[in-house]
N, C-alpha and C positions, 0 to 999 in steps of 0.2 A: 163272046167268050169271057167268062169271069176272071180268068188269069192272063188275059191277053196283054195287059199293061204291066205285068210283073217282069222285072229285070232279073238278071243272074244275082245281083247283090240282094234283091228282095228275097229270093229263094235261100241264099246263103244265110242271111240274117234270121230268116224264119227257122232254119235248121239249127243254128246256134242257139236261138231263143228256146226252142223245144229241148235241146240237149241240156241247157243250163237249168231249166225248170226240173227236168228229170233228175239231174245231178243233185240239186238242192233237196228234192223230195227224198232221194235215196239216202243222203247224209242225215236228214232228219229222222228217217226210219232207223238208221244205224244208231243214232243217239238214244232213242227211246226203247230200243229192243231190250227185252229182259226186265223192263220196269212195269210198274202198274199202269203207266200211260197206255200200254198196248191194249190192255183190257178196256180202258176207257174209250179208246179209239173204236174198238169193236162196238161198244154201246152207241157211239155217235153214228156209225154206219147203219146200225139197226134202226135208229130214229129216222134217218134219211130214207131208208127203204119203206118204213111205215108211212112216211109222209107221201111218197110217190104212190103207194098202193091206195091210200085214202083218197088221193086226188083222182086216181084212175077209176075207182069204184064209187066216187062221189059220196064219200063218207064225210059229210061237212063238219060235224062236231069234232071227230077225231082229227080231221085235217086242220081245223082251227087250232086245236091243242098242239099239234106237231109244228105248225107255223110259228106259234108263240115260243115254243121251245127253241126252234132254230133261230128266231129273231134275237133272242137273248143268249144264244149259244156262244157267240163270240166272246162275250164277257165271261161266261162260265169257263170257256177253254183257257182264257188267261189265268183265271183263279186256279183251276184244276191242274193245269200243266205248268204252274209257276216254277217248280224245281227244274223241269226239263228245259223250259225257256231260258232260265238263268244259266243253266249249264251250257246251252247252245251259244248264248251271247259271250260267256266266258271263254269258250273254246274258239269262237270267232275272233275275239280280241287277242288271243294268244297265237292265232294263226294255225290252230290244230285241225280245224274242220276240213282244210284242203291239204293236210299233211300227207305225204307219200309214205309207203311202207319202208321201214328201215332196211338198208342194204345188209345189215347184220342179222336179219331175221332168222336165217338158217342156223347161225351160231347160237342165237338165243334159244332156239328150239332144242338144239343139242344139249345146251347147258341145263335146260329145264328137265329134259329126260334123264340126264345123268344125276341131277340133284334128287329127283323123285326115286330113281332106282336105288341110289345109295342109302337114302333115308328109309325106304321100305325094307331093304335087306337088313338094315340094322334093327329095325323095330320087329320084324318077323322073327329074327334070331332070338330076341329077348322077350317075345310075346307081349309087345306093347301094342295095345289096341289103337287103331287109327282109321279115320274116314277122310279121304282126300278126293275132292271133285275138281276136275280140270275143265274150265270153260272152253267151249269151241265156238261154233257159229252162233248158237242160241245164247243170248245174254242171260246172266244169272243175277242181275241187279237186285231183284226182289229177295233172293235168298241171302245175298251178301248183307242186306240191310238187317237181317235177323241176328247177325253175329257181331263180333267186336272187330271194327275195321283196323287193319294193320298197314296195308299198302307197302309191304316190305319186300326187299329183294329176296328171291327164292334161293335159299341155301339148304343143304341137307341138315346142317346143325340146327338151324332155326326150326325146320320142319319136325325134327326129332324132339326138340325141346318142348314144342307145343303139346305133344301127346304124352309127355311123361306123366304118369298117374299122379293125381292129387294136386296138379297145378291148375291155376284158374282157367286156362283155355283148353284143357284136354278133353272136355266133354262137348261133343258136337263135331261138326265137319269143318275142315279147312277148304276154302275155295281158292283156286289158283287161276289168275287171269294173266295170260301171256307168261312173263317171267317174274311175276309178283305174287306174293301171298296176299290176296285182297282182304280176307277176313278169316277169323277163327271162331270156334264155338257157334257155328251157324246151324240153323234148323233146316233139315231137308224133309220134304213130304214123304210119309211112309206109304209104301205100296199096299194096296188093299187086295191084291191078287190072292185068290184062295189056293193057288197052286204052289205057293212058296213053301218049301220044306220047313217043318216045325222046328227042326234043329238049328235053323238060322235065326240070328238075333236081330236086335233093332238096327244095328249098323247095316246089315245086309238088306233089310227092308227099306231103310232110308236110301241106300245106294240104288236099289231097284226103282224106288219111287221117283228119284230125280232123273233117272235114265228114261222113264216113261214120259216125262214132260219136257225134257231138253235133250240135246245131242251130246251132253257132257260125257266124259269118261271118268268113272268114279272107282276109286281103289279102296279096298277094305283089307285091313290086317286084323285077323282074329286074335282077341285077347286070350282065348282059351287054348287055341291050337297053334297060333303063329302062322296059320295058312294065309296066303295072299289070294284075293279074288278081285275080279274087275267086272263092272257092269257098264253096258252101253246099249242104247236102242231097246231097252226093256229086256235084255238078255244078261245072264249071269255066267261068267267063266270062273269056275271054282278051283281052288288048290293049285295055283300055278307055281311052277318052279321059278327060281331066279332068272334062268335063261329064257323061259317062256314069257315071263312078265316083261323082261327087257325087250324082247322081240315084239311083243304086242305094243308097248309104248313107242318104240321106234317106228312101227308101221303106222300107228294111228296119230302120233303127234309129231314125229320127225319128218316123215314123208307126207307132204301135203296132199290130202285126198278129199278135202272139203266135206268131211263128215260122212262120206259114203261108207257103207258097211264093207268090211274086209271079205274078199272072196277067196282068200288063200286056203288051199287045201290043208295047210297046217292046222288052221283053226277048226276046220271041219272034222279033223281027227280028234280034237279036244272034246272033253265032256262039256256039252253046251246045253243048258237047261233054260227053257223059256219060262221066265218068271219064277225060277226056283230050281 
C-alpha cells in the first residue's frame, strides 16, 4: 500500500500544505485582478496549452519554440510583473496580505451609500453632469490608471466639487473603491452595442461599456435633463427618482450579495432596457 506508512500527522501536514498553497494563490489572484497582469496570465496559459498540444501531436519545431519560451519565461515574468510583485512584497511587509475584513465594514458601506446619494441628489437638481463607477468584485485597476489618482476619503462635498463644470477633473469618470475616491477624470470603454438609443450621450455609452466588462455599478447624471440612470451587468436603468436610486444603491451596495443580479419585483416593474 503506497500510503501504509503515513501517520495522522503526515495527513494533517499535507492538508495544511495544500491549504496554504491555495491561500497564497488566491491572495495573488486578488492582488492582480483588474490589472493588465490578468491578460498577460491568459497569454501564458495559452503558451502552455500550445506546448502540450505540440508535444501530443509531435510538432517538433513548434514544441521546441514553446520550450524555449517557457525556459526563459521565468525571467520574463519577473520583468513583466514587476509592479505586481513589488506591490505584493510591500503589502507582505506591511502585513496587509493576511489582513482580515474590518469589523466596521457595514458602517463604511452605509457611509458610502449616503455620500453617493447626497452628492447625486445635489447634482441632479442643478443638472451637473456626472459619471461615477463603484468597484465591486471585479478590479478596475486598469481604468483607474487612465485618470488622476486621488485616493481620498469619499465625501459628498468632494464628489460634487469634482464634477463642477470647467474644473480640471470634471471631464471623465470617478471610480470609487470601497470608501475612497480612487481616481477622477478616468476613461471608460464605450459600448459598441447597436441597440443603444441615439438620444443617449457619451456618459451613458461609457457607463454601459464598463458594465459589460466588469460587475461595477455605474451612475450617470444627465447634464441636459438632470435625470439619474444606473448601469450594471450590461443593463441600463433610466430616469430613477431619488427614492428609487437610493433603494437600488442600498440593495446592491449596502446588502452584500456578491455581485448577483437583483431579483426584486420592484426592479422588474422599472423600465429596463438591455443595452439601451
